[in-house]
PyMOL CGO cylinders between C-alpha atoms (Angstrom):
from pymol import cmd
from pymol.cgo import CYLINDER

trace = [
    CYLINDER, -11.50, 4.92, 7.62, -10.55, 3.97, 3.93, 0.3, 1, 1, 1, 1, 1, 1,
    CYLINDER, -10.55, 3.97, 3.93, -7.95, 6.73, 2.89, 0.3, 1, 1, 1, 1, 1, 1,
    CYLINDER, -7.95, 6.73, 2.89, -9.73, 6.81, -0.48, 0.3, 1, 1, 1, 1, 1, 1,
    CYLINDER, -9.73, 6.81, -0.48, -12.38, 8.62, 1.08, 0.3, 1, 1, 1, 1, 1, 1,
    CYLINDER, -12.38, 8.62, 1.08, -10.24, 11.02, 2.41, 0.3, 1, 1, 1, 1, 1, 1,
    CYLINDER, -10.24, 11.02, 2.41, -8.35, 11.44, -1.15, 0.3, 1, 1, 1, 1, 1, 1,
    CYLINDER, -8.35, 11.44, -1.15, -11.69, 11.71, -2.40, 0.3, 1, 1, 1, 1, 1, 1,
    CYLINDER, -11.69, 11.71, -2.40, -13.16, 14.26, -0.22, 0.3, 1, 1, 1, 1, 1, 1,
    CYLINDER, -13.16, 14.26, -0.22, -10.05, 16.21, -0.42, 0.3, 1, 1, 1, 1, 1, 1,
    CYLINDER, -10.05, 16.21, -0.42, -9.93, 16.47, -4.06, 0.3, 1, 1, 1, 1, 1, 1,
    CYLINDER, -9.93, 16.47, -4.06, -13.75, 17.59, -3.83, 0.3, 1, 1, 1, 1, 1, 1,
    CYLINDER, -13.75, 17.59, -3.83, -12.37, 20.60, -1.33, 0.3, 1, 1, 1, 1, 1, 1,
    CYLINDER, -12.37, 20.60, -1.33, -9.56, 21.56, -3.55, 0.3, 1, 1, 1, 1, 1, 1,
    CYLINDER, -9.56, 21.56, -3.55, -12.38, 21.77, -6.71, 0.3, 1, 1, 1, 1, 1, 1,
    CYLINDER, -12.38, 21.77, -6.71, -14.46, 23.86, -4.61, 0.3, 1, 1, 1, 1, 1, 1,
    CYLINDER, -14.46, 23.86, -4.61, -11.55, 25.99, -3.40, 0.3, 1, 1, 1, 1, 1, 1,
    CYLINDER, -11.55, 25.99, -3.40, -10.47, 26.66, -6.96, 0.3, 1, 1, 1, 1, 1, 1,
    CYLINDER, -10.47, 26.66, -6.96, -13.63, 27.37, -8.24, 0.3, 1, 1, 1, 1, 1, 1,
    CYLINDER, -13.63, 27.37, -8.24, -14.34, 30.14, -5.79, 0.3, 1, 1, 1, 1, 1, 1,
    CYLINDER, -14.34, 30.14, -5.79, -11.20, 31.43, -6.10, 0.3, 1, 1, 1, 1, 1, 1,
    CYLINDER, -11.20, 31.43, -6.10, -11.48, 31.86, -9.90, 0.3, 1, 1, 1, 1, 1, 1,
    CYLINDER, -11.48, 31.86, -9.90, -14.88, 33.46, -9.48, 0.3, 1, 1, 1, 1, 1, 1,
    CYLINDER, -14.88, 33.46, -9.48, -13.83, 35.84, -7.29, 0.3, 1, 1, 1, 1, 1, 1,
    CYLINDER, -13.83, 35.84, -7.29, -11.35, 37.44, -9.74, 0.3, 1, 1, 1, 1, 1, 1,
    CYLINDER, -11.35, 37.44, -9.74, -14.26, 37.33, -12.21, 0.3, 1, 1, 1, 1, 1, 1,
    CYLINDER, -14.26, 37.33, -12.21, -17.38, 38.39, -10.41, 0.3, 1, 1, 1, 1, 1, 1,
    CYLINDER, -17.38, 38.39, -10.41, -17.99, 41.88, -9.21, 0.3, 1, 1, 1, 1, 1, 1,
    CYLINDER, -17.99, 41.88, -9.21, -17.17, 42.96, -5.65, 0.3, 1, 1, 1, 1, 1, 1,
    CYLINDER, -17.17, 42.96, -5.65, -20.19, 43.48, -3.21, 0.3, 1, 1, 1, 1, 1, 1,
    CYLINDER, -20.19, 43.48, -3.21, -22.45, 41.25, -5.40, 0.3, 1, 1, 1, 1, 1, 1,
    CYLINDER, -22.45, 41.25, -5.40, -24.24, 38.38, -3.90, 0.3, 1, 1, 1, 1, 1, 1,
    CYLINDER, -24.24, 38.38, -3.90, -22.56, 35.94, -6.14, 0.3, 1, 1, 1, 1, 1, 1,
    CYLINDER, -22.56, 35.94, -6.14, -19.03, 37.47, -4.74, 0.3, 1, 1, 1, 1, 1, 1,
    CYLINDER, -19.03, 37.47, -4.74, -20.25, 36.68, -1.15, 0.3, 1, 1, 1, 1, 1, 1,
    CYLINDER, -20.25, 36.68, -1.15, -21.41, 33.37, -2.09, 0.3, 1, 1, 1, 1, 1, 1,
    CYLINDER, -21.41, 33.37, -2.09, -18.11, 32.44, -3.52, 0.3, 1, 1, 1, 1, 1, 1,
    CYLINDER, -18.11, 32.44, -3.52, -16.65, 34.07, -0.52, 0.3, 1, 1, 1, 1, 1, 1,
    CYLINDER, -16.65, 34.07, -0.52, -18.24, 31.43, 1.48, 0.3, 1, 1, 1, 1, 1, 1,
    CYLINDER, -18.24, 31.43, 1.48, -17.50, 28.51, -0.92, 0.3, 1, 1, 1, 1, 1, 1,
    CYLINDER, -17.50, 28.51, -0.92, -13.93, 29.40, -0.63, 0.3, 1, 1, 1, 1, 1, 1,
    CYLINDER, -13.93, 29.40, -0.63, -13.79, 29.54, 3.20, 0.3, 1, 1, 1, 1, 1, 1,
    CYLINDER, -13.79, 29.54, 3.20, -15.83, 26.07, 3.38, 0.3, 1, 1, 1, 1, 1, 1,
    CYLINDER, -15.83, 26.07, 3.38, -13.53, 24.61, 0.82, 0.3, 1, 1, 1, 1, 1, 1,
    CYLINDER, -13.53, 24.61, 0.82, -10.23, 25.54, 2.88, 0.3, 1, 1, 1, 1, 1, 1,
    CYLINDER, -10.23, 25.54, 2.88, -12.14, 24.31, 6.17, 0.3, 1, 1, 1, 1, 1, 1,
    CYLINDER, -12.14, 24.31, 6.17, -13.11, 21.36, 4.70, 0.3, 1, 1, 1, 1, 1, 1,
    CYLINDER, -13.11, 21.36, 4.70, -9.19, 20.82, 3.33, 0.3, 1, 1, 1, 1, 1, 1,
    CYLINDER, -9.19, 20.82, 3.33, -8.10, 21.37, 7.04, 0.3, 1, 1, 1, 1, 1, 1,
    CYLINDER, -8.10, 21.37, 7.04, -10.33, 19.26, 8.68, 0.3, 1, 1, 1, 1, 1, 1,
    CYLINDER, -10.33, 19.26, 8.68, -9.55, 16.40, 6.20, 0.3, 1, 1, 1, 1, 1, 1,
    CYLINDER, -9.55, 16.40, 6.20, -5.73, 16.93, 6.71, 0.3, 1, 1, 1, 1, 1, 1,
    CYLINDER, -5.73, 16.93, 6.71, -6.14, 16.71, 10.55, 0.3, 1, 1, 1, 1, 1, 1,
    CYLINDER, -6.14, 16.71, 10.55, -8.40, 14.02, 10.44, 0.3, 1, 1, 1, 1, 1, 1,
    CYLINDER, -8.40, 14.02, 10.44, -5.84, 12.00, 8.32, 0.3, 1, 1, 1, 1, 1, 1,
    CYLINDER, -5.84, 12.00, 8.32, -2.89, 12.63, 10.64, 0.3, 1, 1, 1, 1, 1, 1,
    CYLINDER, -2.89, 12.63, 10.64, -5.09, 11.90, 13.77, 0.3, 1, 1, 1, 1, 1, 1,
    CYLINDER, -5.09, 11.90, 13.77, -5.90, 8.41, 12.09, 0.3, 1, 1, 1, 1, 1, 1,
    CYLINDER, -5.90, 8.41, 12.09, -2.36, 7.99, 10.79, 0.3, 1, 1, 1, 1, 1, 1,
    CYLINDER, -2.36, 7.99, 10.79, -0.93, 8.66, 14.23, 0.3, 1, 1, 1, 1, 1, 1,
    CYLINDER, -0.93, 8.66, 14.23, -3.27, 6.05, 15.97, 0.3, 1, 1, 1, 1, 1, 1,
    CYLINDER, -3.27, 6.05, 15.97, -3.05, 3.18, 13.44, 0.3, 1, 1, 1, 1, 1, 1,
    CYLINDER, -3.05, 3.18, 13.44, 0.72, 3.60, 13.15, 0.3, 1, 1, 1, 1, 1, 1,
    CYLINDER, 0.72, 3.60, 13.15, 0.64, 3.11, 9.42, 0.3, 1, 1, 1, 1, 1, 1,
]
cmd.load_cgo(trace, "trace")
């Protein structure tokens, strides 16, 4: 897979995570928006982990 795709998706995941983290500081706890931001934060972190894992596996099989 093209490494540029990995970089692009990783940047998107970082953007989602940072945005959700900032919103968590601003929003009032217990509101629906707060819980949506928590879900977005979790999704962003999971996406970053998946991209890192995929990148390491692909680099391990290609030998590059």
